[in-house]
C-alpha positions in Angstrom: 0.0 0.0 0.0 1.2 3.5 -0.7 2.0 5.8 2.2 -0.6 8.4 3.1 0.2 12.0 2.1 -0.9 13.3 5.5 -1.3 11.7 8.9 -3.7 13.3 11.4 -3.8 11.6 14.8 -4.1 12.2 18.5 -1.1 12.1 20.7 -2.1 12.9 24.3 -3.4 16.4 24.5 -2.3 17.2 20.9 -3.9 16.7 17.6 -0.9 16.0 15.4 -0.5 16.6 11.7 2.3 15.0 9.7 2.9 15.9 6.0 4.4 12.8 4.4 5.4 13.6 0.8 9.2 14.1 1.1 9.8 13.0 -2.5 7.6 16.0 -3.6 9.0 18.3 -0.9 5.8 17.9 1.0 3.8 19.8 -1.6 0.2 20.3 -0.6 -2.6 18.4 -2.4 -6.3 18.7 -2.3 -6.5 15.5 -0.4 -4.2 16.9 2.2 -6.2 20.1 2.5 -9.5 18.2 2.9 -8.0 15.8 5.5 -6.5 18.6 7.6 -9.8 20.5 7.4 -11.7 17.4 8.6 -9.2 16.9 11.5 -9.4 20.5 12.6 -13.1 20.4 12.8 -13.0 17.2 14.8 -10.3 18.4 17.2 -12.1 21.8 17.8 -15.1 19.9 19.2 -12.9 17.5 21.4 -12.2 19.0 24.9 -9.4 16.5 25.4 -7.4 18.1 22.5 -5.7 21.2 23.8 -3.6 22.1 20.8 -2.6 21.1 17.3 1.0 20.3 16.3 2.0 20.4 12.6 5.2 18.7 11.4 6.6 17.3 8.2 8.6 14.3 7.0 12.4 14.7 6.9 13.2 16.7 3.7 14.9 19.9 2.8 11.4 21.4 2.8 8.7 21.6 5.4 6.5 22.2 2.3 7.6 23.8 -0.9 4.1 24.8 -1.9 1.1 23.4 -3.8 1.2 20.8 -6.4 1.8 23.2 -9.3 2.5 20.5 -11.9 -1.0 19.1 -11.4 -2.5 22.6 -11.6 -0.5 23.1 -14.8 -1.9 19.9 -16.3 -5.4 20.9 -15.3 -5.1 24.3 -16.8 -3.7 23.0 -20.0 -6.7 20.7 -20.2 -9.0 23.7 -19.6 -10.2 22.1 -16.3 -10.5 25.4 -14.4 -13.2 23.9 -12.2 -10.8 21.4 -10.8 -8.2 24.1 -10.2 -10.7 26.4 -8.5 -12.0 23.5 -6.3 -8.4 23.2 -4.9 -8.0 26.9 -4.3 -11.4 27.2 -2.8 -10.7 24.5 -0.3 -7.2 25.7 0.3 -8.2 29.4 1.0 -11.0 28.3 3.3 -8.4 26.2 5.2 -6.0 29.1 5.5 -8.7 31.2 7.0 -9.7 28.3 9.3 -6.1 28.1 10.7 -5.9 31.9 11.2 -9.1 31.8 13.2 -8.6 28.5 15.0 -9.6 28.7 18.6 -6.9 26.4 20.0 -3.1 26.8 19.8 -1.9 25.7 16.4 1.8 25.0 16.6 3.7 24.6 13.3 7.2 23.2 13.6 9.0 24.5 10.5 12.5 23.5 9.6 13.5 23.8 6.0 11.9 25.5 3.0 8.4 26.9 3.5 6.8 28.5 0.4 3.4 29.0 -1.1 0.9 26.4 0.1 3.3 25.4 2.8 3.1 28.9 4.2 -0.7 28.7 4.2 -0.8 25.7 6.5 1.9 27.0 8.9 2.3 30.7 9.2 -1.4 31.4 9.9 -1.0 29.4 13.1 -0.9 30.9 16.5 2.6 29.5 17.2 5.0 29.5 14.2 8.3 27.8 15.3 11.4 28.3 13.1 14.2 25.8 13.2 17.7 26.6 12.1 17.1 25.5 8.5 13.9 27.7 8.2 13.7 29.4 4.8 10.6 31.3 3.9 9.7 32.7 0.5 6.7 33.7 -1.5 8.2 33.4 -5.0 4.9 33.2 -7.0 5.5 36.3 -9.2 8.4 34.4 -10.7 6.0 31.8 -12.2 3.4 34.3 -13.4 1.2 33.9 -10.3 0.8 36.0 -7.2 1.4 35.7 -3.5 -1.7 33.9 -2.2 -2.7 31.6 0.7 -3.4 34.7 2.8 -0.3 36.7 1.8 -2.7 39.6 1.1 -3.4 39.6 4.8 -0.2 38.7 6.5 2.5 40.3 4.4 1.3 43.9 4.6 1.2 43.5 8.4 4.9 42.8 8.7 7.1 45.7 9.9 7.8 48.5 7.4 7.9 47.5 3.8 9.1 43.9 4.4 5.9 42.5 3.0 6.2 44.4 -0.2 9.8 43.3 -0.5 8.8 39.6 -0.2 5.9 39.9 -2.6 7.8 41.6 -5.4 11.2 39.9 -5.2 10.5 36.4 -3.9 13.3 37.0 -1.5 14.0 34.4 1.2 13.9 35.0 5.0 16.1 32.8 7.2 15.2 32.0 10.8 16.8 35.2 12.1 14.8 37.4 9.7 11.6 35.4 10.5 12.0 35.7 14.3 12.7 39.5 14.1 10.0 40.3 11.6 7.3 38.2 13.2 7.0 35.6 10.5 8.0 33.2 13.2 6.8 33.3 16.8 10.0 31.8 18.1 13.2 30.2 17.1 13.7 26.7 18.6 16.6 24.4 17.6 15.2 21.6 15.5 16.8 19.1 17.8 14.3 20.2 20.4 11.2 19.9 18.2 10.4 16.5 19.5 10.8 17.8 23.1 8.4 20.6 22.3 5.9 18.2 20.7 6.1 15.9 23.7 5.5 18.7 26.1 2.4 19.8 24.2 1.2 16.2 24.0 1.7 16.0 27.8 -0.6 19.0 28.3 1.8 21.9 28.8 0.5 25.2 27.7 1.8 26.1 24.3 3.0 29.6 25.4 4.9 28.0 28.3 6.5 25.2 26.3 7.7 27.6 23.6 9.0 30.1 26.1 10.9 27.4 27.9 12.5 25.9 24.8 13.1 29.0 22.6 16.6 30.3 21.8 17.8 33.8 20.8 18.9 34.3 17.2 20.6 37.3 15.4 18.7 39.2 12.7 19.2 38.1 9.1 20.1 40.2 6.0 16.6 41.5 5.4 16.3 42.9 8.9 19.9 44.3 8.6 18.8 46.1 5.5 15.4 47.3 6.8 16.1 51.0 6.2 16.9 50.3 2.6 13.9 48.1 2.2 11.6 50.7 3.7 13.1 53.5 1.6 12.9 51.7 -1.7 9.7 49.5 -1.4 7.6 52.4 -0.2 7.6 53.9 -3.7 4.4 54.2 -5.7 4.6 51.2 -7.9 7.0 48.5 -9.1 8.7 50.8 -11.7 9.3 53.5 -9.1 10.7 50.8 -6.7 13.1 49.7 -9.3 14.2 53.3 -9.8 15.0 53.6 -6.1 16.8 50.3 -6.0 18.9 51.2 -9.0 19.9 54.5 -7.2 21.3 52.5 -4.2 25.0 51.5 -4.1 24.3 48.3 -2.3 24.7 44.6 -3.3 21.4 43.9 -1.5 19.6 46.5 -3.6 21.2 45.2 -6.8 20.1 41.7 -6.0 16.5 42.8 -5.2 16.3 44.8 -8.5 17.7 41.8 -10.5 15.1 39.5 -8.9 12.2 41.9 -9.7 13.3 42.2 -13.4 13.1 38.4 -13.7 9.4 38.3 -12.7 6.3 38.6 -14.8 5.4 42.3 -15.1 1.6 41.6 -14.7 2.3 39.6 -11.6 4.4 42.4 -10.1 1.5 44.9 -10.6 -1.0 42.5 -9.2 1.2 41.8 -6.1 1.8 45.5 -5.6 -2.0 46.1 -5.6 -2.5 43.3 -3.1 0.1 44.7 -0.7 -1.3 48.2 -1.0 -4.8 47.0 -0.2 -4.1 44.2 2.3 -3.4 46.0 5.5 -7.0 47.4 5.5 -8.7 44.0 4.7 -10.0 41.5 7.2 -8.9 37.9 6.8 -12.2 37.1 5.0 -11.8 40.0 2.6 -8.2 39.1 1.9 -9.1 35.5 1.1 -12.0 36.6 -1.1 -9.7 39.0 -2.9 -7.2 36.3 -3.6 -10.0 34.0 -5.0 -11.1 36.8 -7.3 -7.5 37.1 -8.6 -6.8 33.4 -8.9 -10.1 32.9 -10.8 -8.7 35.2 -13.5 -5.0 34.2 -13.4 -5.9 30.5 -14.0 -7.5 31.6 -17.3 -4.5 33.7 -18.4 -1.2 32.6 -19.9 1.6 33.8 -17.6 1.0 31.2 -14.9 1.4 28.3 -17.4 4.3 30.0 -19.2 6.1 30.4 -15.8 5.6 26.8 -14.9 6.7 25.7 -18.3 9.9 27.7 -18.1 10.8 26.6 -14.5 9.3 23.2 -14.0 8.4 21.6 -17.3 11.1 22.6 -19.9 13.4 24.2 -17.4 14.8 26.7 -19.9 14.2 29.6 -17.4 13.3 31.9 -20.3 9.6 32.7 -19.8 7.8 34.7 -22.5 5.5 36.8 -20.4 2.3 38.3 -21.8 3.7 41.8 -21.1 7.3 42.6 -22.1 7.7 45.4 -19.5 5.9 47.1 -16.6 4.9 50.1 -18.7 2.8 47.7 -20.9 0.6 46.8 -17.9 -2.4 49.2 -17.6 -4.2 49.9 -14.3 -7.6 49.0 -15.8 -6.2 45.5 -16.6 -5.0 45.1 -13.0 -8.4 46.3 -11.8 -10.1 43.5 -13.7 -8.3 40.9 -11.6 -9.8 42.3 -8.4 -13.4 42.7 -9.6 -16.2 40.9 -7.7 -17.2 37.4 -8.9 -20.9 37.5 -8.2 -22.3 34.1 -7.5 -18.8 32.6 -7.7 -17.4 34.5 -4.7 -15.5 32.6 -2.1 -17.7 32.1 1.0 -17.2 30.6 4.5 -19.4 28.4 6.7 -20.3 29.7 10.2 -18.7 33.0 9.1 -20.1 35.1 12.0 -19.1 32.6 14.7 -15.6 32.2 13.5 -14.9 35.9 12.9 -15.0 36.5 16.6 -12.0 34.3 17.2 -8.7 36.1 17.3 
């Protein structure tokens, strides 16, 4: 029998979640989303479950994202209904985790991107190990930062969220701890000790405080003044102008990264980050569903995957050759309401009260 992709079981006072697709860098599938949703519903009703602990099989990644190869195949076949079924379930789960009434403790050591971010960084306790490496690189494949990035990235200090959204830059454990992406830094060799303490009934706050370690800031925090100065500009083109005016290797690397991205995706991501700080989690997820409903019917997403995953020529031919070819009305169309197809949530009033 094949191994399950996800294992959800009780261990003492904990509901434990184990992602088990190491050969696929623990990429998130629809089955995993549905199984985790089912488990969270069950554990919320169970008074014996005091917390949820999320871990992943040994790999260089906690979870490198969603199963984009499958999404590519579905899109090439014109099966947008299947794609949107995945994103609808996924976005509802992201919101579910953000509003979950019990401690949700994600133990993250290794790469965490895209869909992996959605099932970890919305949790109440986001624990970074020494190999922690966060990124939202979606604009590099003609997509956009989703899984709730519209909500959590603009709430990071200064312009860090805009930096992550437009460059796909990576945050190490030091950056994560100092920017608030991670609640705490804990040596990965102590992850089992932390999980055992939670299973034994120790309060999550107390267990994390007892086992956490100090860590120095990473390069993004070190360059915070530059990030805030450049990424506060009024659009991706203006941001590039400011980066080009800086005599800094960090700025040059950020500018190079942006120029490799899809121009339309950069403009969409900029709009997300500009709007997101004023949106509730529900509004943010609904906004992302509006955008993804249009992106999946465009060409950049598939061209980006072709260039990086399928053919691996790393020479995408984007729908727009430069930022000045993207018009604001086109960007507006991605954020327009969907009418009867809007993303909705069950028990929306009850869950909104949970913080």
